[in-house]
mmCIF file as gemmi writes it, N, C-alpha and C atoms, coordinates in Angstrom:
data_model
loop_
_atom_site.group_PDB
_atom_site.id
_atom_site.type_symbol
_atom_site.label_atom_id
_atom_site.label_alt_id
_atom_site.label_comp_id
_atom_site.label_asym_id
_atom_site.label_entity_id
_atom_site.label_seq_id
_atom_site.pdbx_PDB_ins_code
_atom_site.Cartn_x
_atom_site.Cartn_y
_atom_site.Cartn_z
_atom_site.occupancy
_atom_site.B_iso_or_equiv
_atom_site.pdbx_formal_charge
_atom_site.auth_seq_id
_atom_site.auth_asym_id
_atom_site.pdbx_PDB_model_num
ATOM 1 N N . UNK Axp A 1 ? 0.69 -1.225 0.119 1 0 ? 1 A 1
ATOM 2 C CA . UNK Axp A 1 ? -0.091 -0.05 -0.061 1 0 ? 1 A 1
ATOM 3 C C . UNK Axp A 1 ? 0.987 1.219 -0.15 1 0 ? 1 A 1
ATOM 4 N N . UNK Axp A 2 ? 0.65 2.124 -0.736 1 0 ? 2 A 1
ATOM 5 C CA . UNK Axp A 2 ? 1.444 3.461 -0.694 1 0 ? 2 A 1
ATOM 6 C C . UNK Axp A 2 ? 1.162 4.146 0.195 1 0 ? 2 A 1
ATOM 7 N N . UNK Axp A 3 ? 1.989 5.164 0.785 1 0 ? 3 A 1
ATOM 8 C CA . UNK Axp A 3 ? 1.963 6.076 1.718 1 0 ? 3 A 1
ATOM 9 C C . UNK Axp A 3 ? 1.154 6.901 1.543 1 0 ? 3 A 1
ATOM 10 N N . UNK Axp A 4 ? 0.377 7.825 2.346 1 0 ? 4 A 1
ATOM 11 C CA . UNK Axp A 4 ? -0.18 8.926 2.211 1 0 ? 4 A 1
ATOM 12 C C . UNK Axp A 4 ? 0.485 10.17 1.718 1 0 ? 4 A 1
ATOM 13 N N . UNK Axp A 5 ? 0.035 10.921 0.629 1 0 ? 5 A 1
ATOM 14 C CA . UNK Axp A 5 ? 0.704 11.97 0.072 1 0 ? 5 A 1
ATOM 15 C C . UNK Axp A 5 ? 0.954 13.08 1.432 1 0 ? 5 A 1
ATOM 16 N N . UNK Axp A 6 ? 2.226 13.823 1.575 1 0 ? 6 A 1
ATOM 17 C CA . UNK Axp A 6 ? 2.363 14.956 2.281 1 0 ? 6 A 1
ATOM 18 C C . UNK Axp A 6 ? 1.749 16.223 1.78 1 0 ? 6 A 1
ATOM 19 N N . UNK Axp A 7 ? 1.159 17.32 2.591 1 0 ? 7 A 1
ATOM 20 C CA . UNK Axp A 7 ? 0.827 18.428 2.026 1 0 ? 7 A 1
ATOM 21 C C . UNK Axp A 7 ? 1.821 19.464 2.213 1 0 ? 7 A 1
ATOM 22 N N . UNK Axp A 8 ? 2.215 20.271 1.289 1 0 ? 8 A 1
ATOM 23 C CA . UNK Axp A 8 ? 3.443 21.328 1.396 1 0 ? 8 A 1
ATOM 24 C C . UNK Axp A 8 ? 2.545 22.598 1.119 1 0 ? 8 A 1
ATOM 25 N N . UNK Axp A 9 ? 2.707 23.554 2.182 1 0 ? 9 A 1
ATOM 26 C CA . UNK Axp A 9 ? 2.09 24.739 1.977 1 0 ? 9 A 1
ATOM 27 C C . UNK Axp A 9 ? 3.058 25.866 1.3 1 0 ? 9 A 1
ATOM 28 N N . UNK Axp A 10 ? 4.16 25.838 1.316 1 0 ? 10 A 1
ATOM 29 C CA . UNK Axp A 10 ? 5.084 26.815 0.663 1 0 ? 10 A 1
ATOM 30 C C . UNK Axp A 10 ? 6.188 26.138 -0.103 1 0 ? 10 A 1
ATOM 31 N N . UNK Axp A 11 ? 6.666 26.711 -0.94 1 0 ? 11 A 1
ATOM 32 C CA . UNK Axp A 11 ? 7.685 26.101 -1.97 1 0 ? 11 A 1
ATOM 33 C C . UNK Axp A 11 ? 8.704 27.439 -2.289 1 0 ? 11 A 1
ATOM 34 N N . UNK Axp A 12 ? 9.766 26.831 -2.592 1 0 ? 12 A 1
ATOM 35 C CA . UNK Axp A 12 ? 11.101 27.754 -3.191 1 0 ? 12 A 1
ATOM 36 C C . UNK Axp A 12 ? 11.325 26.999 -4.455 1 0 ? 12 A 1
ATOM 37 N N . UNK Axp A 13 ? 11.071 27.566 -5.671 1 0 ? 13 A 1
ATOM 38 C CA . UNK Axp A 13 ? 11.46 27.444 -6.903 1 0 ? 13 A 1
ATOM 39 C C . UNK Axp A 13 ? 12.609 28.239 -7.584 1 0 ? 13 A 1
ATOM 40 N N . UNK Axp A 14 ? 13.632 27.431 -7.869 1 0 ? 14 A 1
ATOM 41 C CA . UNK Axp A 14 ? 14.95 27.871 -8.416 1 0 ? 14 A 1
ATOM 42 C C . UNK Axp A 14 ? 14.694 27.616 -9.967 1 0 ? 14 A 1
ATOM 43 N N . UNK Axp A 15 ? 15.27 28.454 -10.516 1 0 ? 15 A 1
ATOM 44 C CA . UNK Axp A 15 ? 15.345 28.514 -12.053 1 0 ? 15 A 1
ATOM 45 C C . UNK Axp A 15 ? 16.583 28.894 -12.508 1 0 ? 15 A 1
ATOM 46 N N . UNK Axp A 16 ? 17.181 27.968 -13.418 1 0 ? 16 A 1
ATOM 47 C CA . UNK Axp A 16 ? 18.528 28.289 -14.1 1 0 ? 16 A 1
ATOM 48 C C . UNK Axp A 16 ? 18.305 28.298 -15.519 1 0 ? 16 A 1
ATOM 49 N N . UNK Axp A 17 ? 18.473 29.478 -16.213 1 0 ? 17 A 1
ATOM 50 C CA . UNK Axp A 17 ? 18.653 29.218 -17.607 1 0 ? 17 A 1
ATOM 51 C C . UNK Axp A 17 ? 19.812 29.248 -18.284 1 0 ? 17 A 1
ATOM 52 N N . UNK Axp A 18 ? 20.12 28.405 -19.319 1 0 ? 18 A 1
ATOM 53 C CA . UNK Axp A 18 ? 21.294 28.366 -20.015 1 0 ? 18 A 1
ATOM 54 C C . UNK Axp A 18 ? 20.803 28.395 -21.263 1 0 ? 18 A 1
ATOM 55 N N . UNK Axp A 19 ? 21.906 28.543 -22.116 1 0 ? 19 A 1
ATOM 56 C CA . UNK Axp A 19 ? 21.889 28.687 -23.696 1 0 ? 19 A 1
ATOM 57 C C . UNK Axp A 19 ? 21 27.127 -24.167 1 0 ? 19 A 1
ATOM 58 N N . UNK Axp A 20 ? 21.43 25.818 -23.463 1 0 ? 20 A 1
ATOM 59 C CA . UNK Axp A 20 ? 21.113 24.649 -23.888 1 0 ? 20 A 1
ATOM 60 C C . UNK Axp A 20 ? 20.064 24.322 -23.157 1 0 ? 20 A 1
ATOM 61 N N . UNK Axp A 21 ? 19.941 24.494 -21.751 1 0 ? 21 A 1
ATOM 62 C CA . UNK Axp A 21 ? 18.83 23.887 -21.04 1 0 ? 21 A 1
ATOM 63 C C . UNK Axp A 21 ? 18.437 24.938 -19.782 1 0 ? 21 A 1
ATOM 64 N N . UNK Axp A 22 ? 17.068 24.725 -19.788 1 0 ? 22 A 1
ATOM 65 C CA . UNK Axp A 22 ? 16.527 25.488 -18.464 1 0 ? 22 A 1
ATOM 66 C C . UNK Axp A 22 ? 16.148 24.299 -17.379 1 0 ? 22 A 1
ATOM 67 N N . UNK Axp A 23 ? 16.69 24.574 -16.362 1 0 ? 23 A 1
ATOM 68 C CA . UNK Axp A 23 ? 16.186 23.792 -15.119 1 0 ? 23 A 1
ATOM 69 C C . UNK Axp A 23 ? 15.691 24.301 -13.944 1 0 ? 23 A 1
ATOM 70 N N . UNK Axp A 24 ? 14.722 23.63 -13.391 1 0 ? 24 A 1
ATOM 71 C CA . UNK Axp A 24 ? 13.984 24.009 -12.265 1 0 ? 24 A 1
ATOM 72 C C . UNK Axp A 24 ? 14.124 23.139 -11.268 1 0 ? 24 A 1
ATOM 73 N N . UNK Axp A 25 ? 14.405 23.653 -9.987 1 0 ? 25 A 1
ATOM 74 C CA . UNK Axp A 25 ? 13.943 22.731 -8.705 1 0 ? 25 A 1
ATOM 75 C C . UNK Axp A 25 ? 13.286 23.265 -7.881 1 0 ? 25 A 1
ATOM 76 N N . UNK Axp A 26 ? 12.702 22.418 -7.196 1 0 ? 26 A 1
ATOM 77 C CA . UNK Axp A 26 ? 11.616 22.79 -6.109 1 0 ? 26 A 1
ATOM 78 C C . UNK Axp A 26 ? 11.628 22.334 -4.734 1 0 ? 26 A 1
ATOM 79 N N . UNK Axp A 27 ? 11.879 23.217 -3.945 1 0 ? 27 A 1
ATOM 80 C CA . UNK Axp A 27 ? 12.044 22.754 -2.472 1 0 ? 27 A 1
ATOM 81 C C . UNK Axp A 27 ? 11.075 23.26 -1.736 1 0 ? 27 A 1
ATOM 82 N N . UNK Axp A 28 ? 10.879 22.397 -0.832 1 0 ? 28 A 1
ATOM 83 C CA . UNK Axp A 28 ? 9.829 22.592 0.324 1 0 ? 28 A 1
ATOM 84 C C . UNK Axp A 28 ? 10.391 23.616 1.2 1 0 ? 28 A 1
ATOM 85 N N . UNK Axp A 29 ? 9.649 24.045 1.889 1 0 ? 29 A 1
ATOM 86 C CA . UNK Axp A 29 ? 10.063 25.307 3.004 1 0 ? 29 A 1
ATOM 87 C C . UNK Axp A 29 ? 10.247 24.686 4.265 1 0 ? 29 A 1
ATOM 88 N N . UNK Axp A 30 ? 11.577 24.838 4.929 1 0 ? 30 A 1
ATOM 89 C CA . UNK Axp A 30 ? 11.857 24.264 6.104 1 0 ? 30 A 1
ATOM 90 C C . UNK Axp A 30 ? 10.91 25.13 7.745 1 0 ? 30 A 1
ATOM 91 N N . UNK Axp A 31 ? 11.081 24.836 8.658 1 0 ? 31 A 1
ATOM 92 C CA . UNK Axp A 31 ? 10.361 24.989 9.665 1 0 ? 31 A 1
ATOM 93 C C . UNK Axp A 31 ? 10.858 26.518 10.061 1 0 ? 31 A 1
ATOM 94 N N . UNK Axp A 32 ? 12.11 26.683 9.797 1 0 ? 32 A 1
ATOM 95 C CA . UNK Axp A 32 ? 12.74 27.897 9.987 1 0 ? 32 A 1
ATOM 96 C C . UNK Axp A 32 ? 12.333 29.316 8.574 1 0 ? 32 A 1
ATOM 97 N N . UNK Axp A 33 ? 11.829 28.681 7.664 1 0 ? 33 A 1
ATOM 98 C CA . UNK Axp A 33 ? 11.193 29.437 6.718 1 0 ? 33 A 1
ATOM 99 C C . UNK Axp A 33 ? 12.355 29.61 5.416 1 0 ? 33 A 1
ATOM 100 N N . UNK Axp A 34 ? 13.358 28.707 5.61 1 0 ? 34 A 1
ATOM 101 C CA . UNK Axp A 34 ? 14.402 28.401 4.934 1 0 ? 34 A 1
ATOM 102 C C . UNK Axp A 34 ? 14.18 27.522 3.93 1 0 ? 34 A 1
ATOM 103 N N . UNK Axp A 35 ? 14.987 27.358 2.74 1 0 ? 35 A 1
ATOM 104 C CA . UNK Axp A 35 ? 15.185 26.115 1.848 1 0 ? 35 A 1
ATOM 105 C C . UNK Axp A 35 ? 15.16 24.829 2.436 1 0 ? 35 A 1
ATOM 106 N N . UNK Axp A 36 ? 14.225 23.935 1.9 1 0 ? 36 A 1
ATOM 107 C CA . UNK Axp A 36 ? 14.29 22.478 2.648 1 0 ? 36 A 1
ATOM 108 C C . UNK Axp A 36 ? 14.705 21.636 1.516 1 0 ? 36 A 1
ATOM 109 N N . UNK Axp A 37 ? 14.269 20.55 1.702 1 0 ? 37 A 1
ATOM 110 C CA . UNK Axp A 37 ? 14.495 19.354 0.703 1 0 ? 37 A 1
ATOM 111 C C . UNK Axp A 37 ? 13.837 19.465 -0.56 1 0 ? 37 A 1
ATOM 112 N N . UNK Axp A 38 ? 14.837 19.118 -1.269 1 0 ? 38 A 1
ATOM 113 C CA . UNK Axp A 38 ? 14.508 18.917 -2.972 1 0 ? 38 A 1
ATOM 114 C C . UNK Axp A 38 ? 13.236 17.889 -3.121 1 0 ? 38 A 1
ATOM 115 N N . UNK Axp A 39 ? 12.269 18.575 -3.619 1 0 ? 39 A 1
ATOM 116 C CA . UNK Axp A 39 ? 10.85 17.653 -3.788 1 0 ? 39 A 1
ATOM 117 C C . UNK Axp A 39 ? 10.673 17.388 -5.22 1 0 ? 39 A 1
ATOM 118 N N . UNK Axp A 40 ? 11.09 18.161 -6.022 1 0 ? 40 A 1
ATOM 119 C CA . UNK Axp A 40 ? 11.049 17.978 -7.612 1 0 ? 40 A 1
ATOM 120 C C . UNK Axp A 40 ? 12.106 18.616 -8.688 1 0 ? 40 A 1
ATOM 121 N N . UNK Axp A 41 ? 12.157 18.146 -9.469 1 0 ? 41 A 1
ATOM 122 C CA . UNK Axp A 41 ? 13.206 18.595 -10.721 1 0 ? 41 A 1
ATOM 123 C C . UNK Axp A 41 ? 12.837 18.41 -12.113 1 0 ? 41 A 1
ATOM 124 N N . UNK Axp A 42 ? 12.954 19.535 -12.884 1 0 ? 42 A 1
ATOM 125 C CA . UNK Axp A 42 ? 12.491 19.544 -14.072 1 0 ? 42 A 1
ATOM 126 C C . UNK Axp A 42 ? 13.498 19.977 -15.027 1 0 ? 42 A 1
ATOM 127 N N . UNK Axp A 43 ? 13.767 19.595 -16.153 1 0 ? 43 A 1
ATOM 128 C CA . UNK Axp A 43 ? 14.803 20.076 -17.236 1 0 ? 43 A 1
ATOM 129 C C . UNK Axp A 43 ? 14.051 19.783 -18.533 1 0 ? 43 A 1
ATOM 130 N N . UNK Axp A 44 ? 14.268 21.276 -19.138 1 0 ? 44 A 1
ATOM 131 C CA . UNK Axp A 44 ? 13.537 21.517 -20.422 1 0 ? 44 A 1
ATOM 132 C C . UNK Axp A 44 ? 14.76 21.83 -21.314 1 0 ? 44 A 1
ATOM 133 N N . UNK Axp A 45 ? 14.604 21.147 -22.614 1 0 ? 45 A 1
ATOM 134 C CA . UNK Axp A 45 ? 15.618 21.913 -23.535 1 0 ? 45 A 1
ATOM 135 C C . UNK Axp A 45 ? 15.538 23.257 -24.207 1 0 ? 45 A 1
ATOM 136 N N . UNK Axp A 46 ? 16.578 23.802 -24.108 1 0 ? 46 A 1
ATOM 137 C CA . UNK Axp A 46 ? 16.694 25.377 -24.319 1 0 ? 46 A 1
ATOM 138 C C . UNK Axp A 46 ? 16.122 25.739 -25.679 1 0 ? 46 A 1
ATOM 139 N N . UNK Axp A 47 ? 15.782 26.86 -25.828 1 0 ? 47 A 1
ATOM 140 C CA . UNK Axp A 47 ? 15.112 27.234 -27.453 1 0 ? 47 A 1
ATOM 141 C C . UNK Axp A 47 ? 16.299 27.444 -28.442 1 0 ? 47 A 1
ATOM 142 N N . UNK Axp A 48 ? 16.192 26.922 -29.267 1 0 ? 48 A 1
ATOM 143 C CA . UNK Axp A 48 ? 17.082 26.916 -30.489 1 0 ? 48 A 1
ATOM 144 C C . UNK Axp A 48 ? 16.827 27.995 -31.697 1 0 ? 48 A 1
ATOM 145 N N . UNK Axp A 49 ? 15.714 28.994 -31.429 1 0 ? 49 A 1
ATOM 146 C CA . UNK Axp A 49 ? 15.189 29.852 -32.232 1 0 ? 49 A 1
ATOM 147 C C . UNK Axp A 49 ? 16.27 30.981 -32.621 1 0 ? 49 A 1
ATOM 148 N N . UNK Axp A 50 ? 16.481 31.591 -33.78 1 0 ? 50 A 1
ATOM 149 C CA . UNK Axp A 50 ? 17.251 32.443 -34.046 1 0 ? 50 A 1
ATOM 150 C C . UNK Axp A 50 ? 16.419 33.682 -34.006 1 0 ? 50 A 1
ATOM 151 N N . UNK Axp A 51 ? 17.35 34.731 -33.758 1 0 ? 51 A 1
ATOM 152 C CA . UNK Axp A 51 ? 16.604 36.358 -33.597 1 0 ? 51 A 1
ATOM 153 C C . UNK Axp A 51 ? 16.159 36.801 -34.95 1 0 ? 51 A 1
């Protein structure tokens, strides 16, 4: 049986954009209001469109 999902009220989302890849890291907020554990990560191929 799967564990019950945990509710998170606040999140930190960090975005890093480069020419080749866009990366996003989602962290829970810890009890002190700081960045807590990583809970999600996404990576998107960068845009190759010419100006």
